[in-house]
NUDRENKE-862833 format. One record per residue (C-alpha): residue in one letter; x, y, z. Coordinates in steps of 0.1 Angstrom, whole numbers, always signed. Last residue first. Layout:
- a,X,Y,Z
...
END
This chain:
- d,-1192,+1211,-897
- y,-1161,+1226,-883
- n,-1160,+1227,-845
- q,-1130,+1204,-842
- l,-1112,+1224,-869
- k,-1118,+1257,-851
- k,-1105,+1242,-819
- m,-1074,+1229,-838
- a,-1067,+1264,-851
- n,-1070,+1280,-817
- k,-1045,+1254,-803
- q,-1021,+1259,-831
- m,-1022,+1297,-827
- q,-1017,+1293,-790
- r,-986,+1271,-794
- v,-971,+1295,-819
- r,-976,+1323,-794
- e,-959,+1302,-767
- v,-929,+1296,-790
- s,-925,+1334,-794
- v,-929,+1352,-827
- n,-906,+1358,-857
- l,-928,+1337,-880
- q,-898,+1315,-892
- y,-883,+1313,-857
- s,-916,+1305,-841
- i,-921,+1277,-866
- e,-887,+1262,-858
- e,-894,+1264,-821
- l,-928,+1248,-824
- t,-913,+1219,-843
- h,-916,+1212,-880
- e,-930,+1181,-897
- r,-910,+1169,-926
- r,-905,+1172,-964
- s,-929,+1201,-969
- d,-963,+1206,-986
- i,-980,+1194,-954
- g,-955,+1186,-927
- f,-981,+1185,-898
- r,-967,+1215,-879
- l,-957,+1234,-911
- k,-992,+1232,-926
- l,-1008,+1238,-892
- v,-988,+1269,-886
- l,-994,+1283,-921
- y,-1032,+1280,-917
- e,-1030,+1297,-883
- r,-1009,+1325,-898
- d,-1033,+1331,-926
- t,-1063,+1331,-903
- l,-1086,+1301,-902
- k,-1123,+1298,-910
- k,-1116,+1302,-948
- c,-1090,+1274,-945
- i,-1117,+1248,-943
- r,-1115,+1233,-977
- d,-1078,+1240,-982
- l,-1071,+1223,-949
- l,-1089,+1191,-959
- k,-1073,+1191,-993
- r,-1039,+1196,-977
- k,-1045,+1167,-953
- l,-1055,+1143,-982
- q,-1025,+1154,-1003
- q,-1002,+1148,-974
- e,-1016,+1113,-969
- s,-1012,+1105,-1006
- l,-976,+1117,-1005
- v,-968,+1096,-975
- d,-983,+1065,-992
- a,-965,+1072,-1024
- e,-932,+1075,-1006
- k,-939,+1042,-989
- t,-946,+1025,-1022
- k,-915,+1038,-1039
- d,-895,+1006,-1035
- a,-862,+1011,-1052
- i,-850,+984,-1075
- i,-818,+968,-1062
- e,-834,+945,-1036
- e,-861,+933,-1061
- l,-833,+922,-1085
- l,-820,+897,-1059
- t,-783,+899,-1050
- s,-759,+871,-1056
- d,-728,+864,-1034
- d,-724,+827,-1036
- e,-742,+825,-1070
- v,-720,+853,-1085
- g,-739,+884,-1095
- i,-776,+892,-1100
- g,-803,+868,-1089
- h,-838,+869,-1104
- n,-865,+871,-1076
- l,-879,+902,-1092
- s,-885,+881,-1123
- l,-872,+893,-1156
- p,-894,+899,-1187
- e,-882,+883,-1219
- s,-864,+898,-1249
- p,-850,+926,-1229
- f,-848,+959,-1249
- t,-813,+969,-1259
- n,-819,+955,-1294
- i,-847,+981,-1299
- k,-822,+1009,-1294
- e,-797,+994,-1318
- l,-825,+990,-1344
- t,-836,+1026,-1340
- a,-800,+1039,-1345
- l,-795,+1016,-1375
- p,-827,+1028,-1393
- i,-852,+1000,-1400
- g,-854,+988,-1436
- s,-854,+952,-1425
- l,-826,+940,-1447
- s,-804,+970,-1443
- a,-809,+972,-1405
- l,-802,+935,-1402
- e,-770,+938,-1422
- k,-759,+968,-1401
- t,-767,+949,-1368
- t,-748,+918,-1379
- p,-767,+888,-1392
- q,-766,+854,-1375
- r,-753,+826,-1396
- e,-765,+800,-1421
- h,-764,+825,-1450
- k,-798,+820,-1466
- s,-818,+806,-1437
- v,-801,+829,-1413
- f,-809,+859,-1434
- k,-846,+850,-1438
- a,-849,+843,-1400
- r,-833,+876,-1392
- a,-856,+895,-1416
- r,-887,+878,-1402
- k,-878,+886,-1366
- i,-869,+922,-1374
- l,-902,+927,-1391
- s,-921,+912,-1362
- l,-902,+935,-1338
- k,-910,+965,-1360
- e,-947,+956,-1360
- q,-947,+952,-1322
- l,-930,+986,-1318
- y,-957,+1003,-1339
- s,-985,+986,-1320
- p,-974,+996,-1286
- r,-961,+968,-1263
- s,-980,+953,-1234
- i,-957,+936,-1209
- t,-965,+900,-1200
- h,-976,+896,-1236
- y,-1006,+876,-1248
- r,-1034,+900,-1240
- k,-1025,+935,-1252
- q,-1002,+931,-1283
- l,-1014,+897,-1295
- a,-1051,+908,-1290
- t,-1045,+940,-1310
- k,-1029,+921,-1339
- l,-1056,+894,-1339
- v,-1083,+921,-1339
- n,-1066,+939,-1368
- q,-1063,+908,-1389
- i,-1099,+897,-1383
- c,-1112,+932,-1393
- w,-1090,+934,-1425
- f,-1100,+899,-1436
- a,-1137,+907,-1429
- y,-1135,+938,-1451
- t,-1122,+919,-1481
- s,-1144,+889,-1474
- f,-1175,+912,-1475
- r,-1168,+921,-1510
- f,-1172,+957,-1520
- g,-1202,+973,-1536
- k,-1208,+1001,-1511
- n,-1243,+992,-1503
- f,-1234,+960,-1483
- n,-1220,+981,-1454
- f,-1201,+958,-1430
- r,-1205,+967,-1394
- d,-1221,+937,-1377
- a,-1206,+910,-1399
- a,-1172,+926,-1395
- k,-1175,+927,-1358
- l,-1184,+890,-1357
- l,-1155,+882,-1379
- g,-1131,+900,-1356
- v,-1144,+880,-1326
- n,-1139,+848,-1347
- g,-1102,+859,-1351
- e,-1098,+859,-1313
- q,-1111,+824,-1311
- i,-1090,+813,-1340
- l,-1059,+827,-1325
- d,-1066,+810,-1292
- d,-1070,+776,-1309
- y,-1038,+781,-1329
- s,-1018,+786,-1297
- v,-999,+818,-1292
- g,-961,+819,-1298
- s,-963,+844,-1326
- s,-954,+818,-1353
- n,-990,+809,-1360
- f,-999,+845,-1368
- r,-1004,+839,-1406
- g,-1024,+807,-1398
- a,-1050,+829,-1380
- v,-1058,+845,-1413
- t,-1066,+810,-1428
- y,-1088,+798,-1400
- v,-1106,+831,-1399
- l,-1113,+829,-1436
- r,-1126,+794,-1431
- l,-1153,+808,-1408
- n,-1166,+829,-1437
- k,-1198,+809,-1447
- e,-1206,+805,-1410
- i,-1206,+842,-1404
- l,-1229,+851,-1434
- e,-1253,+822,-1424
- s,-1254,+834,-1388
- r,-1263,+869,-1400
- l,-1291,+855,-1422
- k,-1306,+837,-1392
- l,-1301,+867,-1369
- y,-1320,+888,-1395
- n,-1349,+864,-1397
- q,-1352,+861,-1359
- i,-1352,+899,-1356
- f,-1380,+902,-1382
- g,-1401,+876,-1365
- k,-1398,+893,-1331
- l,-1405,+927,-1346
- q,-1439,+917,-1360
- e,-1455,+919,-1325
- r,-1446,+955,-1319
- q,-1450,+965,-1282
- d,-1433,+933,-1268
- q,-1406,+936,-1295
- l,-1396,+971,-1283
- q,-1366,+962,-1262
- e,-1355,+937,-1287
- a,-1357,+963,-1315
- i,-1334,+987,-1296
- e,-1308,+958,-1292
- i,-1312,+950,-1329
- i,-1304,+986,-1338
- q,-1272,+985,-1317
- q,-1263,+952,-1333
- r,-1265,+968,-1368
- g,-1234,+988,-1362
- l,-1236,+1019,-1384
- s,-1213,+1020,-1414
- l,-1236,+1047,-1429
- s,-1256,+1041,-1461
- q,-1280,+1019,-1442
- l,-1289,+1047,-1418
- l,-1296,+1072,-1446
- a,-1317,+1047,-1466
- i,-1338,+1039,-1435
- l,-1343,+1077,-1429
- n,-1353,+1083,-1465
- n,-1378,+1054,-1463
- q,-1393,+1068,-1431
- i,-1397,+1102,-1448
- h,-1415,+1087,-1477
- s,-1437,+1065,-1456
- r,-1447,+1095,-1435
- q,-1454,+1116,-1466
- k,-1476,+1088,-1480
- s,-1499,+1092,-1450
- e,-1509,+1077,-1417
- e,-1514,+1104,-1392
- d,-1514,+1099,-1354
- l,-1506,+1136,-1347
- f,-1479,+1124,-1323
- l,-1466,+1100,-1350
- i,-1464,+1128,-1375
- v,-1446,+1150,-1350
- e,-1421,+1121,-1341
- l,-1416,+1114,-1378
- t,-1406,+1150,-1384
- d,-1382,+1150,-1355
- i,-1366,+1118,-1369
- l,-1361,+1132,-1404
- t,-1348,+1165,-1391
- s,-1324,+1148,-1367
- a,-1311,+1126,-1394
- l,-1304,+1155,-1417
- n,-1288,+1176,-1390
- a,-1265,+1148,-1380
- i,-1256,+1140,-1416
- y,-1247,+1177,-1421
- n,-1227,+1179,-1389
- p,-1208,+1147,-1399
- e,-1196,+1165,-1431
- p,-1210,+1153,-1465
- d,-1184,+1136,-1487
- y,-1181,+1104,-1467
- k,-1150,+1086,-1455
- w,-1147,+1100,-1420
- r,-1115,+1084,-1404
- k,-1095,+1116,-1411
- t,-1117,+1135,-1386
- a,-1147,+1157,-1396
- t,-1149,+1192,-1382
- g,-1168,+1200,-1350
- d,-1140,+1220,-1333
- a,-1133,+1192,-1309
- s,-1130,+1166,-1337
- q,-1160,+1147,-1351
- y,-1159,+1111,-1364
- i,-1168,+1095,-1330
- q,-1195,+1120,-1325
- l,-1213,+1107,-1355
- y,-1219,+1072,-1340
- n,-1231,+1087,-1307
- e,-1256,+1109,-1324
- v,-1269,+1081,-1346
- v,-1275,+1059,-1316
- q,-1292,+1087,-1297
- s,-1316,+1094,-1325
- l,-1325,+1057,-1327
- q,-1332,+1057,-1290
- e,-1356,+1086,-1293
- l,-1373,+1071,-1324
- g,-1378,+1038,-1307
- q,-1393,+1054,-1276
- p,-1417,+1074,-1298
- t,-1429,+1042,-1315
- s,-1434,+1034,-1352
- c,-1398,+1043,-1361
- i,-1387,+1010,-1345
- e,-1411,+991,-1368
- s,-1395,+1007,-1399
- i,-1360,+1001,-1385
- i,-1368,+964,-1382
- k,-1383,+962,-1418
- a,-1353,+980,-1432
- m,-1330,+956,-1413
- e,-1348,+926,-1429
- t,-1343,+941,-1464
- n,-1307,+950,-1457
- i,-1300,+914,-1446
- k,-1317,+900,-1477
- k,-1297,+924,-1500
- g,-1265,+913,-1483
- l,-1273,+876,-1488
- a,-1279,+882,-1526
- r,-1247,+902,-1528
- e,-1226,+876,-1510
- g,-1241,+848,-1532
- e,-1233,+868,-1564
- v,-1197,+872,-1553
- s,-1195,+835,-1543
- l,-1199,+824,-1507
- l,-1178,+795,-1495
- d,-1196,+763,-1486
- f,-1198,+753,-1449
- q,-1194,+715,-1444
- a,-1156,+717,-1447
- l,-1155,+738,-1415
- q,-1163,+708,-1395
- q,-1131,+691,-1405
- s,-1110,+720,-1391
- y,-1130,+719,-1359
- i,-1123,+682,-1355
- d,-1086,+688,-1361
- l,-1085,+718,-1337
- a,-1102,+697,-1309
- t,-1074,+672,-1313
- a,-1078,+638,-1331
- e,-1061,+607,-1316
- s,-1093,+591,-1304
- i,-1110,+600,-1337
- n,-1086,+578,-1357
- n,-1086,+584,-1394
- i,-1093,+622,-1394
- s,-1090,+636,-1428
- p,-1062,+661,-1434
- q,-1064,+695,-1417
- l,-1076,+724,-1438
- k,-1056,+745,-1462
- f,-1080,+770,-1477
- k,-1081,+780,-1513
- t,-1110,+803,-1521
- f,-1095,+832,-1502
- d,-1077,+846,-1532
- n,-1061,+879,-1522
- m,-1076,+912,-1535
END
């Protein structure tokens, strides 16, 4: 585990008029103390206690039990493949089907007890088992809070429990804001401003605070570091590039960039393709293919050739818009004919398709259709007329 106790913050601000928003934010982080291992565990126990109280109140209403059942079902579906088996992301020994059946049995039993309006030790025992099951899963706590907020008018105690939980959650987030600041620094050479990186990293911290399971015994900072890093990588790939690149390609490009910078720093020259492949560990064929990609997107107004006789890029690239419009119109006509073809004879249906160019490159004349069907032109005209009358009378 990396040591996150040493954070490089901005130096003290001597002149507030010259300070940037990032400088001020950096200094504000200094007021939040880092959590120790014991502090994290204590805060995690408090959060679990408040969540247990919230779930207990939710289980006291039929509406709450129904919504809770839906949340568990949606969560488990993510980790089930088409044949019902667990996916590779499932990290528990029991299969998702077993967990689903267990949760369903506990919730159904609580619904029956609630319907019978019985207060007993059995109900308390079943409720505690359900709470323990939910807290053992990496179930997003925000979903449970949303259910509780809908029921807080029915259960007066819920409002206080929700406020206590949100207060503890805010404390957990504030104590780890420096972690976002540090992880964002690792992506500072990506071409994105530090402010944007910190904002995206904070989103990852919020996700970590919502999903982290305190019962597994790991440190929250370990999980939060992973979440923040993943969110930053995804944001860089999808939001901050003109053309979105797949994650595996983005990782290779970053690896190539670091290897090239390291080689230039050591040898004071640009590396050859073979040297770069050896240093980065990327196969030579793959590296040569990656090098053919343009480093920056080209504008359609970019000129190609000599200045006096240059051609715009948009004039070279074929415009398929018109073809798409024609294809869309043909598909619409074909769907209409297919829907009402039951009222047409086979020959009438064929005549209309050829006449209007459906499923063919062009519209056919009456003479061409008569030659294909081996009938007179007048007969083709009559079939077209009859077919059009049937279409006009179609409801």
